[in-house]
C-alpha positions as CSV (number, residue, x, y, z in Angstrom):
1,M,5.0,-63.2,-27.0
2,K,8.3,-62.0,-28.4
3,K,8.9,-59.7,-31.3
4,T,12.3,-58.7,-32.7
5,I,13.1,-55.6,-34.7
6,N,16.4,-55.4,-36.7
7,V,18.0,-52.0,-36.8
8,E,18.9,-50.7,-40.2
9,A,21.7,-48.4,-41.0
10,T,19.3,-45.5,-41.4
11,Y,18.7,-45.5,-37.7
12,T,22.4,-45.6,-36.6
13,G,23.0,-43.1,-33.8
14,M,19.3,-42.7,-32.9
15,R,18.2,-43.1,-29.3
16,I,16.2,-46.2,-28.7
17,D,13.3,-44.3,-27.1
18,R,13.1,-42.0,-30.2
19,F,13.2,-45.1,-32.5
20,L,10.3,-46.6,-30.6
21,R,8.2,-43.4,-30.7
22,N,8.8,-43.3,-34.5
23,H,8.0,-47.0,-34.9
24,F,4.7,-46.9,-33.0
25,E,1.8,-44.6,-33.8
26,T,1.1,-43.8,-30.1
27,I,3.4,-44.6,-27.3
28,P,4.2,-42.3,-24.3
29,Q,7.7,-41.9,-23.1
30,S,6.6,-43.1,-19.6
31,L,5.6,-46.5,-21.1
32,I,8.9,-46.9,-22.9
33,E,10.8,-46.1,-19.6
34,K,8.6,-48.5,-17.6
35,N,9.1,-51.4,-20.1
36,L,12.9,-50.8,-20.3
37,R,13.1,-51.0,-16.5
38,S,11.1,-54.2,-16.4
39,G,13.1,-55.8,-19.2
40,K,10.2,-56.1,-21.6
41,I,12.3,-54.1,-24.0
42,K,15.8,-55.3,-24.5
43,L,18.7,-54.5,-26.9
44,N,20.8,-57.5,-28.0
45,K,19.3,-59.5,-25.1
46,K,20.4,-56.9,-22.6
47,K,18.5,-54.4,-20.4
48,I,19.4,-50.9,-21.4
49,K,18.4,-47.3,-20.7
50,S,16.3,-45.1,-23.0
51,S,19.4,-43.0,-23.9
52,I,21.3,-45.8,-25.5
53,K,22.1,-45.1,-29.2
54,L,21.4,-47.7,-31.8
55,K,23.9,-49.3,-34.2
56,I,23.3,-51.1,-37.5
57,N,22.2,-54.8,-37.0
58,D,21.2,-54.2,-33.4
59,K,18.2,-56.3,-32.4
60,I,15.4,-54.8,-30.3
61,E,13.4,-57.4,-28.5
62,L,9.9,-56.7,-27.3
63,H,8.6,-59.2,-24.7
64,N,4.8,-59.2,-24.1
65,F,4.8,-55.6,-25.3
66,V,1.5,-54.5,-26.8
67,V,0.9,-51.0,-28.2
68,K,-2.1,-50.1,-30.3
69,N,-1.8,-48.6,-33.8
70,E,1.6,-49.9,-34.6
71,K,3.0,-48.4,-37.8
72,V,3.0,-51.0,-40.6
73,N,5.1,-50.1,-43.6
74,K,4.6,-46.4,-42.9
75,K,8.1,-45.1,-43.0
76,I,7.6,-42.3,-45.4
77,K,6.3,-39.3,-43.4
78,F,7.4,-36.5,-45.8
79,K,6.3,-36.6,-49.4
80,P,8.5,-34.2,-51.3
81,S,7.5,-32.3,-54.4
82,D,9.3,-32.8,-57.7
83,T,10.8,-29.4,-57.2
84,I,12.3,-30.3,-53.8
85,I,13.7,-33.6,-55.2
86,K,15.3,-31.8,-58.2
87,E,16.8,-29.1,-56.0
88,N,18.5,-31.6,-53.8
89,E,19.6,-33.8,-56.8
90,D,21.4,-30.7,-58.2
91,F,23.6,-30.6,-55.1
92,I,25.1,-34.1,-55.7
93,I,28.9,-34.0,-55.9
94,E,29.4,-37.8,-56.6
95,N,27.0,-40.5,-57.7
96,N,28.3,-44.1,-58.1
97,D,27.0,-47.6,-57.6
98,D,27.5,-47.6,-53.9
99,F,26.9,-44.1,-52.5
100,I,26.2,-40.5,-53.3
101,V,28.0,-37.5,-51.9
102,L,25.8,-34.4,-51.4
103,N,26.5,-30.8,-50.7
104,K,23.8,-30.6,-48.1
105,Q,22.0,-27.3,-47.8
106,A,21.4,-25.7,-44.4
107,G,17.9,-25.9,-43.0
108,I,17.2,-29.5,-43.9
109,S,17.4,-32.5,-41.6
110,V,19.0,-35.8,-42.4
111,Q,16.1,-37.8,-41.0
112,G,12.5,-37.0,-40.1
113,G,11.6,-36.4,-36.5
114,T,9.1,-34.9,-34.1
115,K,10.4,-31.3,-34.8
116,S,11.2,-31.7,-38.5
117,K,9.6,-33.7,-41.3
118,K,11.5,-32.4,-44.3
119,N,14.5,-34.6,-44.6
120,L,17.1,-36.0,-47.0
121,I,16.2,-39.7,-46.6
122,D,12.6,-39.2,-47.5
123,I,13.6,-36.9,-50.4
124,F,16.0,-39.3,-52.0
125,S,13.6,-42.3,-51.3
126,N,11.5,-40.6,-54.0
127,S,14.4,-39.7,-56.3
128,V,15.0,-41.6,-59.6
129,I,18.6,-42.0,-58.4
130,F,17.3,-44.5,-55.8
131,K,14.6,-46.0,-58.1
132,D,15.7,-49.5,-57.5
133,E,17.6,-48.9,-54.3
134,K,17.2,-47.5,-50.8
135,P,19.0,-44.5,-49.2
136,Y,20.9,-45.3,-46.0
137,S,22.1,-42.6,-43.7
138,V,25.5,-43.5,-42.4
139,H,26.5,-40.3,-40.3
140,R,25.0,-37.1,-38.9
141,L,25.1,-33.5,-39.9
142,D,23.1,-30.9,-37.9
143,K,20.1,-29.4,-39.6
144,E,21.6,-25.9,-39.8
145,T,25.0,-27.1,-40.9
146,S,25.8,-27.2,-44.7
147,G,28.3,-29.3,-46.6
148,V,29.6,-32.7,-47.6
149,F,27.3,-35.6,-46.7
150,L,27.3,-39.3,-47.6
151,I,24.3,-41.5,-48.3
152,A,24.8,-45.2,-49.0
153,K,22.8,-47.0,-51.8
154,N,22.9,-50.5,-50.4
155,R,23.1,-52.3,-47.1
156,P,26.7,-53.6,-47.5
157,T,28.0,-50.1,-48.3
158,A,26.0,-48.7,-45.4
159,Q,27.5,-51.2,-43.0
160,L,31.0,-50.5,-44.3
161,L,30.8,-46.7,-44.1
162,T,29.1,-46.9,-40.7
163,S,32.0,-49.1,-39.4
164,L,34.6,-46.7,-40.9
165,F,32.9,-43.8,-39.1
166,R,32.8,-45.7,-35.8
167,L,36.5,-46.6,-36.2
168,R,37.4,-43.0,-37.0
169,K,38.7,-44.0,-40.5
170,I,36.7,-41.3,-42.2
171,Y,38.2,-37.8,-41.8
172,K,36.1,-34.7,-41.9
173,T,37.1,-31.1,-42.2
174,Y,34.9,-28.2,-41.3
175,I,35.2,-24.5,-41.7
176,A,33.6,-21.9,-39.5
177,I,33.4,-18.1,-39.0
178,C,33.5,-17.1,-35.3
179,H,32.8,-14.0,-33.3
180,G,35.9,-12.2,-32.1
181,E,39.6,-12.7,-32.5
182,I,40.8,-16.1,-31.3
183,T,44.1,-15.5,-29.7
184,I,45.4,-19.0,-29.1
185,E,48.1,-20.6,-31.2
186,D,47.4,-20.7,-34.9
187,K,47.4,-24.5,-35.0
188,G,46.8,-27.0,-32.3
189,L,44.4,-29.3,-30.5
190,I,41.2,-28.3,-28.6
191,K,40.8,-30.9,-25.9
192,N,38.2,-30.5,-23.2
193,N,35.2,-32.1,-21.5
194,L,31.7,-31.4,-22.8
195,I,28.7,-31.6,-20.5
196,R,25.2,-32.9,-21.6
197,Y,22.2,-34.1,-19.7
198,D,20.2,-37.3,-20.0
199,D,17.0,-36.1,-18.3
200,T,18.5,-34.9,-15.0
201,K,21.6,-37.1,-15.2
202,K,24.8,-35.1,-15.9
203,I,27.1,-36.7,-18.5
204,V,30.7,-35.6,-19.1
205,E,32.3,-36.6,-22.4
206,K,35.9,-36.1,-23.6
207,A,36.1,-34.1,-26.9
208,E,39.1,-33.5,-29.2
209,T,39.4,-31.4,-32.3
210,Y,42.4,-30.4,-34.4
211,Y,42.2,-26.7,-35.5
212,E,43.9,-24.2,-37.7
213,I,43.2,-20.5,-37.8
214,L,43.0,-19.6,-41.5
215,D,42.5,-15.8,-41.0
216,K,41.4,-13.4,-38.3
217,N,41.0,-9.8,-37.4
218,N,39.9,-7.9,-34.3
219,N,36.3,-8.8,-34.7
220,S,36.1,-12.3,-36.2
221,T,38.0,-15.5,-36.9
222,F,37.9,-17.9,-39.9
223,I,38.9,-21.4,-38.6
224,Q,39.3,-24.9,-39.9
225,L,38.3,-27.8,-37.6
226,K,39.0,-31.5,-37.8
227,P,37.1,-33.4,-35.1
228,I,38.7,-36.6,-33.7
229,T,35.8,-37.5,-31.4
230,G,32.2,-37.3,-32.6
231,R,30.2,-35.7,-29.8
232,K,26.9,-34.1,-30.4
233,H,27.3,-30.4,-31.3
234,Q,31.0,-30.9,-30.5
235,L,32.5,-28.0,-32.7
236,R,29.8,-25.6,-31.7
237,K,30.2,-26.3,-28.0
238,Q,34.0,-26.2,-28.1
239,L,34.1,-22.8,-29.8
240,Y,31.5,-21.5,-27.4
241,D,33.6,-22.7,-24.4
242,L,36.5,-20.8,-25.9
243,G,34.3,-17.7,-25.8
244,H,34.1,-17.4,-29.6
245,S,30.8,-18.9,-30.7
246,I,30.1,-19.5,-34.3
247,I,28.3,-16.7,-36.0
248,G,24.6,-17.6,-36.4
249,D,24.6,-20.1,-33.6
250,K,21.4,-19.5,-31.7
251,K,21.9,-22.3,-29.1
252,Y,25.6,-21.9,-28.2
253,N,26.1,-18.1,-28.4
254,S,28.5,-16.0,-26.4
255,F,27.6,-12.8,-28.3
256,K,24.5,-10.9,-29.1
257,V,22.4,-12.7,-31.8
258,Q,22.5,-10.7,-35.1
259,K,18.9,-10.4,-36.1
260,N,19.8,-10.0,-39.8
261,N,21.8,-13.2,-39.9
262,K,19.7,-16.4,-40.0
263,N,22.5,-18.8,-41.0
264,L,24.9,-20.9,-39.0
265,M,28.4,-20.2,-40.3
266,L,29.6,-23.8,-40.0
267,H,30.2,-25.8,-43.2
268,S,31.4,-29.4,-43.7
269,Y,34.1,-28.7,-46.3
270,E,35.9,-32.0,-46.9
271,I,35.6,-35.7,-46.3
272,K,38.3,-38.3,-46.9
273,F,38.3,-42.1,-46.6
274,K,39.7,-45.3,-48.2
275,I,37.8,-48.4,-49.5
276,N,39.7,-51.4,-50.8
277,E,42.9,-49.3,-51.1
278,K,41.1,-46.7,-53.2
279,K,41.3,-43.2,-51.7
280,Y,38.3,-40.9,-51.9
281,T,38.3,-37.1,-51.3
282,F,35.3,-34.9,-51.7
283,R,34.9,-31.2,-51.1
284,A,31.7,-29.1,-50.9
285,T,31.7,-25.5,-52.0
286,P,30.5,-23.2,-49.1
287,P,27.1,-21.6,-49.7
288,E,26.8,-18.1,-50.9
289,Y,25.8,-16.7,-47.5
290,F,29.0,-18.2,-46.1
291,R,31.2,-16.6,-48.7
292,N,29.4,-13.3,-48.3
293,M,30.0,-13.4,-44.6
294,L,33.8,-13.9,-45.2
295,K,33.8,-10.8,-47.4
296,A,31.7,-8.8,-44.9
297,K,34.2,-9.7,-42.1
298,R,37.2,-9.1,-44.4
299,L,38.4,-12.7,-44.1
300,N,40.3,-14.6,-46.8
301,F,39.6,-18.1,-47.8
């Protein structure tokens, strides 16, 4: 018996093991690993590892793979209140026939997961803006990172935007406030290797980011970042490796955590791209806590 699951744009970038855990009500990681090794789970007719990340229109094939309590039409895990829906609608920068652009607030995930249920996709699935449409996630933004974020309204637009991101034809600019005075050149390229682990396997990935120091003093730095590659936590890791972690970063922190600061000072400020020769540029105003930190650190925007 063979079953095929088509991957929608919403799940682009998600690991296949996480996708399967979300798709089935009860499935242990050990069973996923076992069936991947035996070839009972394949991706586009090929044997793969659990760490492989999905792309839109991928086909997951399940061969003689039986799991009880499969989720059937049970995609909505989080049911937002009218207040939460309205709060997020108020942060929309652009709303057209093909996509919305949102000034995402810190503390909310893009998609639901095992650690977080409150998420943008479920919120906008219940919004009148998507009454006759479906929201598609086309890129990532960390839960604690604020700023400009795209959500597609239809499958063709989702496929197009996903392709543009993959081809690096969408240009993103971030701003961050870091601990300490960064003493490298005011403009340049941060180019290094980032290390991550897939279970016990060490993986080294090349990461590149253009930067410009906007202002600094002897205790902090205000910096602009334009990532070329798209590694997980790339900007946070690179600044940590420089010895100047982002203020509020509890994971990659080279300084003592400030107990009175609960916010990550990383903001997705601008996004630029072109569709059918039409140029789009969207900017998201930094949140109040970010602007207050600039004032407290005597940094100019």
